N, C-alpha and C positions, 0 to 999 in steps of 0.2 A: 306471922299471921298463921293461922290454922288451915289446911283445904275445906274442913268445911266449912270455915268461917268466912271464908273467899267465895264458896258460892251461894253461903247465906244473901251477902250484898248481890250478886249478878243478878240471885232470884226477885232482889228486891226493884234491881234497878232496872231489868226487865219488867216486874208487873208494873211499875210506872210508868214504862213506856206505851205500855200495852192501855193501862187508862187513858194514858196520852192519847192515844191513836183512837182509843173508843169514843172520848168527849170529842174531838175534833171531825170525828168519822158522823157520830151524833149532831154535830152543830153545823154539819156540813147538811147534814140531809135535812135539817129543820129549815136553816135558810134556806134550803133548795125548793123545798115543798112550799116553804111562802114567798120566795121570788119570782115561782112558776105564776103565780095567777096575774102575778105585776110585771114580768117581762112581755107575759104572752102580751095586756094590754099595751105595755110601750112601744112592742116590733107593732102589733095593728092601727094603733093609732100613728104608733110616727111614719108608716107608709099612705098610712091614710090622708093623714094631716101635709104630708112634704110631699105630697105630687097633685096639690091644686085638689082630694078628694077623688082622682082620677083612677088610683088604683085600690084595692084589696087585696091581702093576704092573708091566703088561709091554712094551718095546718093541722095534721091530728092529733100529733104529742111534740112536747118539748121536755125536750131531756138535760137537766144545768148540773157542773161538776166544780161549784165551789174553790177548793181547791187545785186543779187548774188551771181552771177559768174555761173551760170548754163551755160550750151553747149547743145541740142538736134538735133538726127541728124534722119530723117525718111526714113524708105522703104533704108535701107542700106544692100550694096553688098559688097564682099570681095571675087576677084579670084585670081587666080594664072599664070600667062603668061608662058603657057606650054612649048616653043621657048627658052624663059628665062633659064628656069627650067632644060633644055637638054641643056643649054648651060654653067651653072655652074654648071652642074654634070661631062661634062668633064673636068672641071679645079678642079675636086672637092672639089669642095663647096658647092654642093647643101646640103640642108638638107634632114635629114630621112624622115619628115612629112611633109606633104603639107593641107592648108586647106580653105574648101571655104564656105562661111558663107552667112546667109539672115537672116534679122530681119528688123519690126517693126518703133523697136525703138533701139536709143541707147542713155543715160541719163547720163552725166556728170554735177557733181555737185561739187561745190565750186572749183572753176578751178580761179587762180590765171591771172586774165587775164592781171594785170598791170607790173606783175611780167615776166611776159610771154616776154610782147613784148620791154618791156623798161632793165628788167635784165638779157634779154634769158633763163630763168629757170622756165620748165613746173612745175605746183606743181598742187595734184588732189586728192579734198576727193575720191570719189567715182565714177567708171566707172558702168553703170548697164546695161544690154542683156536684156533681159524681154521674155523668149519664142524664141530661136535662133533657125536656122535650120543650122548644124554644121557636115559639113563632112573631115574628118581626113583620109586625105589617106596617105599609108605606101608603101615607096620606095625603095630596097637596094642600097644605093647610096655606092660610094668607098671612103677611110678617104683620106683626103691629109696627107703626110706622115710630121713626126711632126720636121723633120728640116728644112721643107718650112713655112716659116711662111709668115701665111695668110694674103689677100691685104692690109686691114681695116677690124677693127674692129666695131660692130654696135657701139661701141659711136662713136670711128671715123666718121664714119661715116655723124651722126646728129651735129658732134661738132660745125660743122661754122652756124648752124643756134641756136642750142640750148645750154647749158652748162648741162644743168642736166634734167631728167624725173625722176620723183617722182610723184609713183601712191599711196593710203595707202589700197588702196583695191579696187578689181575687181571683181563683181559679175554678173557668169552666173545662169540664175534660168529657169529649168524649161524647158531646151533643149531638141531637137530634135539630138542624135547623130548617126552617122554612121562611124565607120570605116572600110576605104578601105582597102586592101591590096593586090596592084598591082605585086608582085613579085614570091608569087605563081605559083606552075604549071595553075593552073583555078583561076583563077581573084575571091577574098569568098571579101563579104557584111558581119558586124555584126553592127545590129542598136539596140539602148537602147533609151528610151524614159522619159520624166522626171527627165531629170540631171543637178545636181546642181553640179557647179564647185567656191569656193573663192581663187582669188590670194592675198595673204599677203604681202602690202612693195614694189613693186616693185620700184628698182633705177637704173638708169641707169645713171654714170655719170663717168670719169678720175676712177672710184679704182675696183666700184660693181663689173667690169669685173671678176678681179682676186680674187672677195671675195672668199673663198671657204665654205663660210657660206649660200652662197644662188643656191638655182636651176632655173638659168637662169634667172639670178640677181631676184631673189625674195625670200624672206626669208621664204615663204612658199607656196604651192598648196596644197587645199585640195577638192574633190571629195563627193559627194554623191549621190548613186542612194533608190529609195526609192517606196516599193510597187513595183516591177517589176515579172509581171505576163506574160503566154505566153505561148503557146500548137507545140511542136517539128513538125519538119515538117513533119514528117512519120505518125503527130494525134494520133500516141498509144501516148504517153505523157503529163502533165501538169507538168510546170514547174513553180516556184515562188522563188524568194528572197526579204526577208524581210527588207535589209538595204544591201549595199557595199558604206564602207567608206574608203577613202584613205587619208595618207598625207606625203608630203615629205620632210618636215622635222621632223618628227615621224618618216618615213620609214616604213608605217602600212598599211596593208591594211586589214580590217576587213570584213567579211561577216557574216550573221545574218540571222536566218531562212531559207535555203536554203534547198527547196522538188523538189526530183524531181516524180512524185506522177502519177503510170499508168491509162490510159482510159477505163481500160477492167480486170475482175479478173483473177486470172491465166490461167483456163484453156482455157477460151476464146479469152485469148490473145495467146495462144502460139499456137488456132488453127487456128488465122490467119493470122498463115506463112505455108507451105509449110513442111519448113527444122526447125530444133531443133534452137529454140533462146530463150538468155534470158533475162529474166523479171526481172528488177528494183527497186525496191522501197526505195528511199534513204528522210534521212530527218539528215541537220545535224542545230543541233543548233548557233553554230558558227567554221569560218574558218578563221583562223589569220595566216598572212603573216607578218618578224618582222623581220627590217634591210631589206630593199630592196631599190635593186640598183636600181632607179627611171629616172635616167640618162643613165644607158646600156639599162633599158626595153625602154625608147623610142629612143634612137638613135639606136642600134643594135638589139633590139625587143630582149634580151637576160633576160629571168626571174633570176637573184640571188636573194635569200633571206640567210639570218643567222637560223633562223628556221619558222615552219610550224608547228602551233600549228591546230588542230582535236579536236573535242569534246565540247559536249557532240553530240551523235550522233547515226544513227541508219541506217544499210542496210542490205538488205532482198534484195536476188536475188532467182530467180527459173526457174526453167529449167523440160521439159513434154521431155519424152522419146520416145512419142507415135510416132512422126515426128523424119525420117531419117534427119544424120548429113547432111552440109553443102556441096556437094558434091567438095569434091579439094582446101578444107580449114582445111587446120592442126591450132588446138587449142591453140598447140605451141607457134605459132608466137606470141600469145600475153602471155606469159610469162613477169611477171614484169621489169625485165630487160632490156627481148628486144623488148617491148610497151614505154620502155623510149627513147629504141636509136631510135623509129622514131618519136617524137615529132620533131615538125617543127616549134619549137622555143630551142634554146641552157638554158642548164637549169641545176643553181646547186641552192640545197636548204644544206646547214652543216646539219642538223637535221631536221625529221617530228618526230613531237612528238604527241604521239593516247594520249586521256582519257578519259577514260569510253565511249567506242565504243561498242554499239549492233552488234552481226556481226548472221544471221540466212542466212543458204542455204537451198531450198526445192528441190525434183526435184518429179515429178509425175513417177510412175514405171507402166505403163498397163499391166506388169505379173498381178499385184498384185490390181490393178485401185483405187490403194491409195497417196497420198504423203506422203513421208517421210521427217525428216526434220533434224539439227543438228544444235546447236546456241550455241554462243560463247556470255557471259556477262562478260561485263564490261571491256574490253578489251584494255592494255593500255601498253606503255611500248616508245621506242625511234627509229628510224631508220636514219642510218648515211649514209650521204654524196649519197644525188640523186642526180646525175648528168649526162647527156651526152656532158658535154661542154668538146669539145677535149684536152685544154687545160688541165682541171682539170682531168680527166684520163689520162695524162701524167704520173701527180704527187700522184695518190688515183685510184685503178682501181677497187676496192669492194666496197659495200654498204653492213651493216650492219644491224641487227634488232633485238632489247632483247623484248620477249612478251610475258605479263600475260594476262592471262583468264580464266574461270571461263567454265570446260563442261556442259554443258547444265545444266547451271548454281550453279551448284555446287563441277565437281574435277576440283583444282585446276591447272593450266595446266602451263606450261612455254617453252616458240618455243624461239627457234634462230637460222638465217637464215646469208648465206653469199654468196650475191651474185656476179658473177664475171661478172663487168656491158663493159668485151671489148672483153667476148671470143661469137665467132659467134657459139659454137655450146649451148650456154646459159647453161654455169656451174654453177654450187651450191650446199649448201651443209648448211642441216640441222641436229637439234639436238633437245630434247624438254624432256620433263619429265614430268606426271602428279603425284599427290599427292592419297590420300582413295579416288575412287568415288563406289556409285553405278554399273553396269553395267546395271543395269535394267532401271536406268535414260534413256541408251541407244536406248530404241523400239522404241520409236517413229521413230527412224534410221532405226534399225535394220528387222521390220517386214515387214514396206511398200517394204525398198528398197534389204534387202535382203534373206527375206519372213523366220528371224527368230526369236523366240522371245525367250529373256532371262527372266526364272523364277527365277536364283538367280543369284549372284555373288557379289562377291567383291574384286577390287583391295585394294592391299599394296600400290603398287607404278608400275609404269610404269619409263623407260628410253631406247631414241636409236636416234642414229644419223646416216646420209647415207648420201652418195654423188650422186649429180644427173646431169642429160642433161636434152636437149629436148626431147632423148627417153626415157629416162630409169633411176631409178634409186637402189641403192644397200647401204645397209648396216648390224648392227644390232643392236639387240634387248636383254631387263630387262626384264620380269615385273612377280610378286608378287602379289596372287590370293588368294579367299577360295571360294568354297562353289558353283563353277559353274555349274548349270544343264540347257539346252536350247531345245526349242520343235523346229521343221521342219514346215514351213508350206505350202499350196500346191497356185499353184500362182489362179489367180479368171482371166486367161484370156477367159477365157470363160462364164463368169458367175454365176458363181455358189458359188459363195462366197469362201474367203481366208478358209482354214479349216488346225485342225492340223492332221498331217504325223503321228500318233499314236507307230504306229509300228517303224517305220524308230527313229522316237526322242529317243523312249525307246536303240533303237541299239548305235545310237549317246553320250547317256549320260552313258550309258554298256558296248559298245568297244571303244571308237572314243574318246571321251571327257574327257581330266586327271582334274578333279576337282579342285584342286588344285595345287600349285605350290611356294616353294619346297610339293614334299610329304613328305612323313615320311623317312627317315631313305635314300630321297634321296639328292642330291647335287642341286641345281637350275638349271633348264633349263631354257638352254639360244637361240637365233636362230639368224642364218644372215636371211635378206630380200631383194629378188632381184626382183623387175617390171618392165615390159614395158608400154610404152605410145603410144595407140590408138590415131590415128589425131584428133580423137571424144574427147577427155579426156583433160581437163586442168590440168595447172601448181597443183593449191591444190588438183584436181582427183590425181593423180600422188603420188602426199607428200602422201597424205592421205590412198592409199591401199597400197602403198609400206607397210607402218607400220603395215595397218592390214593382209599383208601376214606373219608378227611376228607374228602376236598374234595368227595366223589363224597354224603356226608351234608350237607353243609353247601349246595351247592348244589340240592339238594331233589331226587337222583337216589338216594338210597342207597335207597330204599324198591325200587328197581328189584335182581331180583338178577343176579347175575354169572353167567355162565354156566359150568359146569362145565369147564375146561379142559383136563382128560381127556378129558371126552368130546368137548367139543368140537375138538381133535387128531385123534382118530379120525376124527371124523365127514368132515373133512379131509381124512384119509390115507386114507380111501376114496373121496373125491369126483376126490383125485391119480390115485389106480388106475385109474378109472373112463374120466378122462380119458387117461391112459396108453393104456388099450386101444382108444378108439374113435382116437386117434393113430395107431395102427398098423396099427388092422382102415382106414383111407382109406387110410393111406402102401401098405400091399397092394393097396388098390382100381387108386390109380392107377400104380400098375408093370403092372398088369392092361392096366388101359385104354391104354397106354404101347405096351406090349406088341401 
């Protein structure tokens, strides 16, 4: 065959393929043009009828490629009809959440167009929503009694048009998400940026509605939020989260890298308020909910989970006694089990598991002009039955905690707590024990806050137990120790520096303080302990001060009356005001002399 003949054959073949391509292209264009209005009507009717007429979808244009089976909608809006929602609410058919959606483009790939048209089955590989704006609105709605059959299932509503709808994947990428709660006394709005949501294997057919392995007709709905940053509304903290992930199939929500960081140092923060205000510095490497009931969370805003794991984590709390406590405010309302009652979401967590949590409490004492602190290292343990759910409380109304930690990083401390979750007076009980401990480790706390320096002292063992409520606590204590010596310190309210009270320290060690327990030839001393809480004192303040009463009694200084904390606060506040006036007067004098 000559080269010229071969060239002609390839020319003919190329021409034939070119003509075929043109025919297919023009055919696709013809079909696309013909099917655009049909698909537009089908999409709008499908959304409208499939939602009990609750939603309407609208879009500026639709692009269809028959060859690739792709479909794109531009300038899409999805809006609920409030009058229809109100009608459904009266019939007890309304959903708990409604949605408002806006996006520039909705991309659908690998649509089986011929299958949809001739076999009445919709098969889609992927639906992609890029950077949408989504409003999710929660409304408390009554449930229809189980004895009354719903009018029509979602499948029954679309069955006249299609036999099934199957979407392998739905992806929402980089969404701006607003959650709006209209049921609260004051409408609340929470906003999230850069949210990704993936829905896997959505199937709507005659059987999927009864498939218990599916969550709203899907095999899995997962979400991820990465790199969240914000400043709190009061402009006092920055907040960041590295990632939040969740999945309905694994029933898990995981939060990594959560930090709440104050924007000011300790005293600057405290002095921005006219009253006492706790300052928090929080860092949680990992928080993980397991066994989450996503269905209840979605429909009833109920948080039910099998477990909550916290840690490693760091919790630091600071408070200054310079300012007076908030007038009329009782910190007893923040008892853990009383605060749980006030949560506006029914909650049931079977077990809270703490692992390697470091806790530090610091307090500025204007009498010593120093900050004292106590820390608990490597806090680990379980808290059972964390709930405010009314049904659960009829079955079990106590939460129980068993915690282990290292006091000041060295002393092995075990504490057990029992909270009565239904007692209006905040009833609780606690007990604990401490192993060998060098009391000098408490000087960072005792010198600044108690104006006592511990020169020596070794604890062999402490155990205690007490019952408490909103106002007081009482119990008993055993404490074995040796070689206890202390120094009493003066205050520093006038700026002269904290000094040792030499003669008083000598008297305390020689007459009052018993340097060991048991003393030679005697049985070990025990103590009863009783303590009342003032309004400005917290739950943990009542706990440790009650224990401190027992320690004082065993050590031998229980006969020394404690200063009234309210009167002491007033004296300190008066001296602080006098000092500020003196400072302002000195500053004015210095300016006059300079001029």
